[in-house]
DOBANU-449008 format. One record per residue: residue in three letters; x, y, z of N, C-alpha, C, O in turn. Coordinates in steps of 0.02 Angstrom, whole numbers, plus 50000, padded with zeros to 5 digits. Atoms other than C-alpha are relative to their C-alpha. Layout:
BEGIN
alaXYZXYZXYZXYZ;...
REM end
This chain:
BEGIN
unk500284996549978500074999650017500255005249989500065009649949;unk499494991450015501415013350037500534997349949500654991549933;unk499374999650042502935018549919500545000750051500395000950111;unk499405000649994504595018949961500075004050106499635006050144;unk499924994049955505575028250121499745003749993499365004249945;unk499844992850028505575045150147500435003250086500205005650138;unk499504999749930507245046750276499875007950019499565012249988;unk499814994549963507715060250404500724999449973501014994549948;unk499235000350001509445065950388500304994950049500784992450020;unk499855006349962509825052550525499944994650001500254990850039;unk500115004050000508915040250454500554999549941500714993649937;unk499894999850047509965044350295500964998650015501444996249985;unk499335000949967511505043950381500254990750016500784987750005;unk499965005949972511165026650455500164993949950500624989749954;unk499865001750044510825019750299500554998149954500684992549932;unk499474996550008512185026450236500524993950026500784989949988;unk499625003949920513155016650403499974992749965500514990049953;unk500225005750027512445001050327500404995949959500634990349969;unk499435000750071513445001150158500414999950008500814996149981;unk498995001649973514995004250238500114994150021500494990049996;unk500025008249939514724989550371500264995949947500874996449954;unk500025001950073514824979050189500694999249980501024994149970;unk499024997250026516624986450142499855003849962500305004149921;unk500204996550056515814997750034500265010050022499945013950057;unk500104994449979516725014950035500015006149987499895007849930;unk500454991549993516405033950074499874999949919499324999649892;unk499924999250053517225034849897499754997449939499694999349881;unk500135004050072516695021849805499115001250004498764999749956;unk500924998749998514615027149872500075006349954499895006449896;unk499774993150082515235045949782499874997249936499404999149902;unk499965001450064515485037949638499464995549988499384995749928;unk500555002850000513985026649651499505006449992499185006149939;unk500434997349991512895041849696500155007549910499775009649866;unk499784996250064513965054349559499544997249939499064999049906;unk500345007650082513525039649421499285004549983499145008449938;unk500665003750004511805038249451499585010450000499085011349966;unk500114993849995511415057749475499755002449916499225003449886;unk499894998350073512385062149299499714995449956499394999549922;unk500604999850004511335050649219499245001949973498875003049925;unk501004997049997509665054749272499955004949956499665004949902;unk500004995050072510175072649210499964997149925499524996249884;unk499945003450085510705065749054499314998449964499115000249909;unk500735004050034509025056849026499625006449985499515007149925;unk500574996549987507815072249067500505006049946500085009749920;unk499944993550006508835086048991500814999849943500975005249920;unk499515004250046510435077548875500555006749988500545011350030;unk499554998149983511825086448833500085005949969500415007349919;unk499734993149974511655104648883500465001350028500584998050079;unk499414998349962513265113948926499575000250067498985001550080;unk500315000149928513135111949107500875006650019501395008649991;unk499534999449927514115119949263499624995450055499044993650065;unk500075002049941514185112749401500455000150068501054998950067;unk499804994449960514475119949566499704997050056499094996050060;unk499565004149964515145111049712500055001650062500515005750066;unk499854996349934515125115349892500594996850025500934993949983;unk499455004149997516535107950018500094994950034500584992550063;unk500175008149961515615092050080500154996749952500434998349899;unk500265001250047515125078150022499744999749940499954997349887;unk500424997150055513795084349925500245002749942500005001949886;unk499804997750086514995094249803500424994749978500594995149920;unk499735005250026515985076949799499854997149955500214995349909;unk500405003850058514745069249706499805003949953499575001449902;unk500184995850074514445086349594500954999849964501045001849906;unk499485004050045516375080149542499834994949965499724996549907;unk500415004850005515705063649515499714999749926499824995249885;unk500574996950014514435072449419500255003149917500055002749859;unk499844995050071515425083749305500574995649964500714997549907;unk499695004250061516615069949231499524994349978499534991349924;unk500595008350024515315055449215499985006649933500375005449886;unk500184998250049514675070549093500355002949947500125005749897;unk499664995250017516095076949042500254992449948500384992849888;unk499715005850048516655056848986499214996149933499264991549894;unk500534997350042514835059348889499945005849939499465006949901;unk499874994950059515445072848772499775005850013499905010849980;unk500164993250014514495085048847500575006950036500985005350079;unk499464994849990515555104048870499695003650095499215007250110;unk500055000349940515615105049058500615002850035501195001050029;unk499664996549927516265117349215499814997850041499394993350038;unk499965001349954516405116749375500435006250034501005008150018;unk499944996049948516475129349509499764999150068499184997650079;unk500185002149938516525127149689500165006050046500575010550036;unk499954994949972516205137149837500545003450064500555008850094;unk499445000749966517825132249939500394994249972500254990549926;unk499625008750019519005117849922499444996650044499014999250079;unk500305005649982518335100349969500224998950062500795000850075;unk499904999649900518285096550178500014992150013500014990250072;unk499935006349980518385077950161500464996749958500725000149914;unk499375002050030519665065850093499654996249921499934995949866;unk500495003650045518235056449987499805006549931499545005849876;unk500564992450043517705075649905500995000949978501135002149920;unk499464997850025519605078349893500174996249933500434999049885;unk499765004850061519815062349765499565000049955499724997049904;unk500474998150039518235067449680500055004649949499835005549892;unk499664992750053519115082949629500474998749969500485000649910;unk499535001350018520525077249603500194997949909500604999649866;unk499995006550063519905062149459499805004549945500055004949889;unk500364994850043518665076849397500475001249929500205000549875;unk499364997150012520545083049318499955006849937500365007849892;unk499954994150032519965099349235500095008050046500215006950105;unk500124991649962519915120549309499334998150032498814995950007;unk500454996649919518935123249470499865007150009500225010650045;unk500144991950010518215140649441499585002750078499104999850103;unk500244997949951517935152549600499025001550005498685004849965;unk500664998150007516135153449640499585005549972499075004649939;unk500064994649977515905170049650500105004049913499765008549888;unk500024998750073516635171349461499904998449949500155001149900;unk500035005250024515975157849383499135002349926498525002049935;unk500274999050068515225162749186499244995450021499404990850059;unk500615002049998513225156149198500074992949931500434993349881;unk500165005050049512715138649096499404996649998499064994150042;unk500815002949994511225132949022499684995350022499074994950014;unk500355006049925510925117649153500755001750023501325001850000;unk499644999349948511545121649317499924994050040499364991350041;unk500285005649968511815106949431500215001450079500805002650090;unk499904995649956511695112749604500384994550051499924992350086;unk499395003249934513035102149733500285003650036500895002650036;unk499804998449978513285112949837499674998750070500144996850105;unk500105002849933512275108850015499594992749995499074993549963;unk500725005349994511175094050024499824997550070499865001350117;unk500365000649938510405083050165500615003350049501205004150034;unk499564998149966511065090250321499965008350029500105011050082;unk499894989649990510955110350316499554999250040499064995550038;unk500475000049932510265114150473500055011450009499615014150043;unk500054991949996510765137750455499865002149906499774998349859;unk500124995650070510525150150294500814999549980501264998650021;unk499515000750047511885149450168500195007750003499855012950002;unk499474992350005513345163150171499735003749954499555001649899;unk500334992650055512705179250089500814998449939500694998249878;unk499565000450055514375176749987499894992949963500164992249908;unk500165004750045513715159749931499475000149966499364996249920;unk500595000950012512175164049907499805003649944499485001649896;unk500054993450054512145180149809500464996349933500134998349885;unk499795001950052513355170649663499394991049982499114989149931;unk500765003749997512005156349682499375000949956499044998749909;unk500864997450036510565163849641500175005849924499755008149885;unk500034996450067511345174049496500014994649964499484994049933;unk500065004150028511905157549416499394994049982499284989849938;unk500795005749998510215148149457499505003749933499255000949885;unk500444996350043509245163049367500305000249947499915000849899;unk499764999750084510475163349214499844992449956499874991749895;unk500095005250030510085146149185499494998649990499054999450032;unk500465005850038508975135749064499694995650071499154996450098;unk500335006149953508725121749194500255001750040500565007050034;unk499735000049946509225119749360499914990850037499354989450059;unk499865005449953509645101749445500295000250059500835003150062;unk499904999749932509745099049633500394992850016500134987250008;unk500125005049959510635088149712499974995450064500264995850118;unk500315003849918509955076549839499385003550030498845000950043;unk500454994749995509085092749883500265005450004500815006150030;unk499904994550048508945110549804500515001250082500424998950138;unk499424994449932510435120649935499505005750020499155009249983;unk500324996149978509685130350055499414997850040499205002150080;unk500325000649988508385120650106500194993850059500704990350051;unk499805002749945508305110650281500024992049971499894991749911;unk500185004550018508275091850267499224995450029498994990949994;unk500315004549991506805085150383499305002150004498854998050005;unk500554997249988505425097950402499655005249942499165008949945;unk500354993850035505275107450247500115005350009499715009749994;unk499874989150006505935124450271500605002749967501195001249971;unk499354995650035506955134750179500085006150029499775011350038;unk499534995549960508165141850262500395008449961500545013749989;unk499624995250036508995152850105499684998149934499804993249899;unk500414999350085507805156849944500345000949938500575006249916;unk499575001350064508585150149787499655000749950499085001449973;unk500325001650039507875149549630499644992549973500114988949957;unk500325008049998506615130749596500334997549977500655000449933;unk499465004750041507625115949547499294999249956498735000449977;unk500405002150048506745110349377499944989450030499474985450035;unk499735006249979507455093349435500514998150081501055000350099;unk499475000649937508095086749606499904993850007499334991950019;unk499535006249995508985069849613500074997750082500544999450117;unk499795003949961508695059549757500354998150042499934995950082;unk499375007649985510245049049840499754995450059499794996150120;unk499975005549980509745033849881499284997550029499094991850044;unk500635002249955507955037649960499715007549996500125012149990;unk500014995049982506615052349981499955003350047499515002550089;unk500064996749937507015063850092499455005850025499135009349986;unk500894998050004505515072150215499915007749956499365009649935;unk500334994750040505885090050119499704998949940499305002949917;unk500155000050059505595083749971498994999249987498705001049936;unk500905001549987503455079150014499855006250047499395009550024;unk500174993749956503355093950156500095005949966500585006349929;unk500084994450029502935110850100500445003250064500575001750122;unk499864996750047503635121650079500504998249972500464999949913;unk499705003050039505045113450025499854996749956500304996549914;unk500175002650057504045102749904499885002549933499694999249885;unk500244996350023503855116349815500685004149972500625009049935;unk499404996950033505635121649772500524992649975501134992749969;unk499775004950022505955103849713500024998549935500524995649912;unk500145002550082505215101949520499874994250031499694992350087;unk500175009249993505115083949491500604997750042501145000750049;unk499455002749949506075073149609499944992449979499514988049979;unk499965010450023506775056149547500664998850032501225001350034;unk499365002149956507515044249663500464996449944500284994449889;unk499695004250034509145036149611500464996750051500884999150089;unk499815004249973509555020649675500815000050027501205002849988;unk499205000350024511475017449742499944995150072500384996350113;unk499845002949967511115004449864499774997750067499914992450095;unk500155002149934510255006150024499334993949981498944992949934;unk500375007349987509374989850083499135001750042498785006750037;unk500554996249991507854989150171499935004050066500275003250117;unk500024994349953507215003450273499504998450070498964995550073;unk500305000249925506765004250461499355005450004498815004250030;unk500444994350009505915022350421499315001950006498865000149969;unk500624997149977504555031250506499525000149978499004997650002;unk500484997550043503685038150370500054997749913500494999449874;unk499995002150074503565032550205499225002849951498685002949982;unk500364999050082502445037950018499404997949997499384992350022;unk500615001350014500855035749988500294998149913500565001349869;unk499815002150075501005022849837499434997149964498934997150000;unk500544999950008499765016649710499764992450047500174987950056;unk500425006149964498535002449813499954995049962499714994849906;unk500395006150047498464984949778499424993550025499314988750063;unk501145001949991496544980149769499764995849986500144993149946;unk499925007050033495854965349728499295001049978498865002750019;unk500875003150003494124962149632500024995950025500464992550052;unk500485001749956492854955949690500004991149986500164990749927;unk500035004250029492734936349671499344998749979498875002749988;unk500555001450030491434925049577499414999150067498824998850050;unk500485001249932490494922649777499845005950017499385006850058;unk500364993149977490454942649779499235000850014498764997949986;unk500934997649991488754949949845500055008350023500385011050068;unk499724995049942488594966149872500085002750060500325008350067;unk500014998149924488534968050043501155000350007501565004450029;unk499165001050000490554960250015500155004549996500385007250046;unk499674996250029490964971949921500075007450033500395011950006;unk500234993949982490364986150048499635003249993499565006449940;unk500394995550019489034994550096500055004650044500165002750101;unk499694992649990489345012050142499325005250001499145007949948;unk500274994049940488075024350261500325007649966500925008149978;unk499834991450044488405043650162499265003650055498655003450048;unk500674996649956487375053250303499785007649962500215011949954;unk500064995350037486475066450208499725007750053499395006850104;unk500384995949939485985083550304499915009449918499655009349863;unk500234995250016485985102950240500194999649943499675000049909;unk499874996850078486755105350071500124990549946500574986449951;unk500045005050014486285090949966500554998549949500784992849951;unk499465000650043487615093149828500894996450014501324994449975;unk499515003149983488975087149937500114997150019500704995550027;unk500035010049997488485070849984499664999749956499095000549979;unk500305002550060487825067449835500714998049962500844992349942;unk499405003150009489615068749781500344995250037500784992450005;unk499795004149984490085057849900499954995049991500434991349981;unk500405002950018488805047249872500364995949930500704990849932;unk499385001550046489605045349699500334997449988500324992549950;unk499405003450012491135042849714500104994250038500504989850022;unk499885008549968490985028449836499864996749949500314993049930;unk500215004450032489895020749707500654998949936500784993349913;unk499595002150036491225022149592500845000049996501285000649953;unk499465004649989492535016149679500214996050039500664993950076;unk500145010549985491795000749699499744996950051499874991050063;unk500375000949926490715000649864499394996749968499074999249923;unk500495004450018489514987449840498915002249973498445001649932;unk500834995249994487834996849881500075006850061500305005350116;unk499884994449985487865015349945499495003050002499265005549951;unk500494996349961486475022750063499935006349989500345008650028;unk499944991649981486235041650046499345001750066498775003150046;unk500255000449969485465042850217499715005650029500015008150077;unk500264992449967484175059750251499925001749947499785007749952;unk500244999850036483855059450087499485000249977499324995550013;unk500725002550040482025058449987500224998249950500814996849940;unk500174998750072481505057649817500604994049943501014990649974;unk499895000850031482185050449679500605001849929500815007549939;unk499574997550051483455052549508500394997049984500254991350001;unk499675004150027484905045649425500435002550072500335007350109;unk500075006350053485875035649444499744998450093499914999650151;unk500305006049962484575023249517500364996050033500014993850079;unk499665004349977485715012949574500065002650097500044998350140;unk499724997049950486095024849736499245001750035498795005950027;unk500545000249944484925020649873499875005350028500375007450058;unk500164993749946484165035549960499084997150021498634994149992;unk500474999649948482935036750114500175004250037500715006650057;unk500174993649959482245048350204500544999350090500904994450102;unk499535001649928483165050950405499674992050024499114990650003;unk500055003649945483075035550518500294997350015500654993649982;unk499235001849962484085032150662499874993449980500234992349932;unk499935009750017483745011850637500445000049964500954996749976;unk499604999250046484515015550514500804999149989501074996149942;unk499264999749968486295017550581500154992550014500704990149999;unk499655006549969486344999950652499764994949976499574990650015;unk500105003450046485924990050495500704996550010501144999949986;unk499595003650003487274976550533500554998249955501144996949967;unk499334999550062488024975750352500285007149983500615007349931;unk499864994049997488384994550371500924997049999501164994950052;unk499074998850015490524992850312500185004550032500605004250077;unk499604988249977490825013650348499395003149987498895002549951;unk500804991650026489705029450357500785004050020501305004250053;unk499324991349995490495046250303499245002650012498655001150001;unk500584998249970489705056850382500395010250009500925010450040;unk499874995249998490015076950374500105003749924500215009849925;unk499994996350050490105081750199499245004049977498775000449963;unk500764998350028488505093850146499804998950076499375003250080;unk500425000849936487925088850352499865006450017499265005950031;unk500264994749945487715108150436500194998150049500414992450059;unk499595000149916488245111150616499225002950034499285005350090;unk500405000049957486535113950672499714994950044499864989150027;unk500045004749963485765104850812499774992249992499874987450029;unk500175006750041485025090850705500724997949994500824993050031;unk499655001050045486595089350624500454993750071500634987850069;unk499675002549932487395085750813499984994850007500414990450010;unk500585007749990486175072950833500314994449971500544990150008;unk499865003850078486645063050663500784999950043500854994550072;unk499355002550005488455063550707500134995850084500534991350098;unk499765005149948488345057650887499504993350003499504990750059;unk500085003050001487295044350832500364994349964500334988449979;unk499295001550056488675039650693500504999050051500644993150059;unk499515003249926489955039350853499684992850040499944987250033;unk500185003749964488995029450960499764992949967499514988349999;unk500115007050040488755015350819500544993550004500514987449998;unk499475004750011490535011450833500034996049924500184990149923;unk499875002150073490615007550647500745003949983501065008550008;unk499434994450032492005013050546499865007449968499645007249911;unk499934994450021491995031150515500425003649962501035003349971;unk499444997250029492595042650389499545008850041498945009550034;unk500224992549973492235062950486500435005049962501035006349968;unk499414996550025492645074850368499615007749991499025008250007;unk500604993949986491905092550355499605004950039499835009250076;unk500194997249915490575098950465500094997550048500255000250100;unk499795003749936490765085650565500555002350023500405004350079;unk499294999749999492545089150581499745007350066499825007250127;unk500234995949957491755106050647499524997450081499644995950140;unk500335005849933490545098350763500195000450061500025003450112;unk499615003849925491745089050875500505004850010500765004950066;unk499664996849940492885103550872499545005650069499775007050124;unk500454997649949491335113650966499784997150072499744999550129;unk500655004549947490325098351053500764994450031500754992150088;unk499715007249961491815084651086499744994349946499494995349890;unk499595000149950492145071451123500775001749974500895003949918;unk499354997850025494005074151117500414996450000500974997650021;unk499565006450003494515054651070499314998149961498765000449976;unk500305002250026493675044950938500124990950014500674988850030;unk500225009349978493235024050969500394999249915500075000649864;unk500055001550077494225019450805499774991650009499714987950058;unk499434998350038494465011650687499255007149969498645006749970;unk500314995050011493935030050621500525005649949501095007349965;unk499464994750048494735042250480499775007250037499255007150068;unk500074993449990494775061550524500255003049938500724999649918;unk499784999250053495085071850359499905005950013499295006450003;unk500064993349993495175091450401500445001649952500894998149928;unk499444999250038495935101550301500435005350031500245005350090;unk499804995849957497065115850369499765003850062499945004150121;unk500474995349962495945126650438499314997050070499074999450121;unk500185001449943494975114450516500394996650064500384995950125;unk499235005549925496395104350610499905005750033499435005250073;unk500024994749949496625122550693499294998550021499304992949998;unk500635001049967494835120450766499834996250038499454996850085;unk500215005749949494915104050824500564999450044500564999750106;unk499595001549921496475100650896500455007750014501035007250032;unk499434993549989497245120450914500525000949931500434998949874;unk499484997750047498945128250831500274995750040500214995250101;unk499735002449961500055115450840500584999649956500564997549898;unk499314999550054501965118250781500294994849958500174988849968;unk499695005850019502985109450670499845000149903499445003849874;unk500505002250056502645103850496499574995750009499464992250059;unk500835001649991500995098250434500124991550010499614988250021;unk499705007149989501975079550452499805001150104499344998150133;unk500094997749922502005086150656499515000950021499374997750071;unk500844998649988500195092850664499814993649964499554998749942;unk500555005850024499335075850580500244992850038499944987550034;unk499815007149963500555063250705499755003350094499765001350152;unk499984996449923500175074550846499054998650005498874996850061;unk500544999050008498185074850799499774995550031499414994650080;unk500295009449989498135055950779500004997850076499634993950107;unk499925001849924498865056450956499554998450042499314993450068;unk500684996549960497635066751040499384995749984499054993150029;unk500825003949990496025057750962499984994150001499504991250025;unk499955008049986496465041250955499854997849907500124992349896;unk500305001050080495795039950739500665000349959501245001349977;unk499204998550053497025040650594499775006249973499245006749943;unk500134994050024497105058350555500344999049889500844996249866;unk499854998950046497075061950365499985008449966499525010249929;unk500074993149995497525081750354500424999949907500934998249877;unk499794997650086497335087950164500315006450022500405009250076;unk499524994449986498315101450113500264999449906499934997149860;unk499354999250046499935104649972500224993350004500084988449970;unk499995009750003500555089150027499664998050083499774999450142;unk500595003749958499135079050109500554994950060501054992150035;unk499765004949950499825068350281499434995250027498924997850050;unk500305004149968499005053450340500444997550067501044996750052;unk499865000549966499455049350498499844994350063499354997250086;unk500195005949931499155033550660500215003650048500645008050051;unk499734997849921499185036450836500474995450014500674996050072;unk499485003649964500425023650854500655004249969501195001649985;unk499664996250010501465036950776500194999549913500545003749885;unk500005002250064501415029150594499965004449936499545008649951;unk500074993450040501425040950453500324998649921500864996249907;unk499934999850058501265042250268499965007349973499725012350000;unk500114988750034501445060050138499804994449939499924988449945;unk500274998950049500645058649965500395004549948500375010649956;unk499644997350040501715063249822499505007849961498895008249961;unk500454995450024501135079749736499584998249961499744994049920;unk500455000150034499575080349665499735005649990499825010850023;unk500024993350058498745091449522499945004750060499885003250119;unk500264996549963498475107249583499455005049983499405010750005;unk500544998950024496905109649492499364994750049498884992150020;unk500155003849926496185100149660499795004750027499265003150053;unk500224995049955495925117749748499605000949959499765003749907;unk500604999050046494065117149676499674996750057499834991650089;unk500485004049944492635114949796499884991949961500014989549906;unk500325006150023491845098349805500674993550020500714988850058;unk499495004749997493445090349778500234994550073500424988650068;unk500035001349939493585086749966499434993550001499644987849991;unk500775001849992491745079049984500324991349928500284985649952;unk499835006250027492475064849821500554998250059500554992150055;unk499335003449995494015060849921499504996250049499474990150044;unk500325004949930492805055250086499574995649973499294991950014;unk500515004450026491705045549969500654995449979500594989750002;unk499665006150024493085035449899500234996850071500174990750079;unk499745000949936493855035850089499584992250028499804986750046;unk500345004449971492215027150135499934996149979499724992350023;unk499875004550051492315014549988500664995950039500594990050057;unk499605002849993493985011250045500084995150079500434990650101;unk499845003449912493715007050233499424996150016499324993450070;unk500545003849953492134999150233500164991649934499824986549937;unk499225006250022493564985550104500384998950017500694995049981;unk499104999549968495064986050193499844999750052500354997450077;unk500274998349908494294988050378500505001750012500505000850073;unk499374998049948496264995150421499775006449973499605007049914;unk500174992850037495855014550410500895005850001500935011749986;unk499464998850056497665018550370500444998049952500925001049927;unk500115000750070497745009650244499635000349943499745000449883;unk500874995350051495945014850178500415005549976500585007049919;unk499754991150010496735032050200500435003349946500485009149928;unk499354999550029498225028650093499785001549924499925005449879;unk500465001250088497185023949940499705003349983499835005449926;unk500114995350015496025035249951500345007449990500165011949953;unk499534994250030497265048249947500274998249908500055001849863;unk499885002350050498115038649790499575001049961499725005449921;unk500514999550051496585037349693499675007849994499465009849940;unk500264994650025495965054649721500475003049963500255007349924;unk499344996550034497755060049651499864997949924499895001749876;unk499955005250059497545047849517499265004949937499195008049884;unk500924995550018495575055149486500335002949941500455001549882;unk499814992250007496215070849466500465001049946500635006549925;unk499124999050041497715068149352499484998949915499355002249864;unk500465001150084496575058249218499605004349988499615006049929;unk500444992650009495245073349241500335005149949500055007149898;unk499704997150034496305082449170500075009950042499965010950102;unk500054992749966496515104749201499435002049997499054999049958;unk500794993949978495005116149243499794995350029499234997150049;unk500615004449970494345099149328499385004650052499425010550070;unk500244999349953492975099549439499724994950022499724989949987;unk500055004249956492375090249561499704993049965499924987349957;unk500345007650043491085079449467500354997049961500394990949957;unk499565004050043492305078049338500374993350030500374988949987;unk499645003549979493325066049442499724992550014500034987250012;unk500195005249993491995055149482499964993349920499924987149923;unk500215002350052491785049649301500844997649992500884996549932;unk499375002450019493795043649299500034998050063500624997250079;unk499725006549934493795034249462499894994649987500154991350032;unk499875005550016493475018649385500504998849971500744993149973;unk499615001350048494665021749268500944998750081501494995950080;unk499484997449964495835025949420500344990050035500844986450031;unk500015007549936495365008349557500184993549936500414988349960;unk499965004150052495484998049361500654999550016500794994050039;unk499545000449989497175001949384500444998950046501045000250041;unk499785003549926497534994849553499914992850000500124989550047;unk500405006549981496724978149517500584995149965500514989049966;
REM end
């Protein structure tokens, strides 16, 4: 269900130490990393005239290896450095480069700039004597490639310590780092490609949300084994309808819109006027409550009844606001809370740190899985596990797309049972439906593309 690991700087060092323990030297790993990064840059941008800018650490050492690798391919390459190499491996890489090294401040720009100044582990802003020339050279380049992380970024929390032009491509060495997926850092990285340098099995606490592995129904399946989902209607019928339709298209066998009368299309959607007893149907696999619910006394009563069922719950939108106003503080699992940033603050107050820190703390306090929506979407379990979604299409910033997500999530929760796995699957399918819908999407467009998104996971 999850993708690859997302490392902290400390986890990266531990992974490197594991490689060194097998007899691989620092210099050999540097060669491996630099060659992999050079090959990826070549694949993306071809033989553009290139300037590699190198810092004093091992990231700079990677840069010298990149320069030699590209030169061997026939690329016109120059190297500029902010200072002399500080490690033995980096000094050896500079010697192996064999060409001239210009002072960073005096270097002329090139069409392609490869940023190997500072990578994983940076904790403070760049000195002005480095930041100024780097900014000038990056602005003048047609394309920019960052090695491991764009210079000026922290590794672990997405913080931008020094503002520099955005990279077109970032080559993550060995594994993603947290700042490749957390705001505001993710917006500075451009495309992110992971270079395999031999990291083994990971024990990282955080992973990327990957394509889910779903199972098609067998011959013995019926509509209830495929998941009966109850969507609670309320004050805004459009929102609840989007959730219900999305749940159907995501694969639920039976979707009931409770609290909505009348008929209409699709005829396969069951509509029932409000009946408290309907919440006690033992065939219900999950309940979605919140989209279009409203925040009046009747809405609160319906939320209380849903919580009392102890059935798997998706708690979204107005239901989150009602929890913030009335409680309870903790939710009986299995449940998923799906706030956006403003709803999160209303529910939990201001929590310092990145979206990852906030989601994990919210999950710990509430006892529910938290799916924190935003430019970077985080899924956090109360036990500390967490996963972060890859950047999704910016066109998702449109009314109703959160209602679509809640419907997908309801289906995944009814079918998978595990709220942590269900939330990750829903995030991936939601983004994939948006990609298939294309630019200028509205939420309704996504519903039509959910079938294809799910089919691609079977």
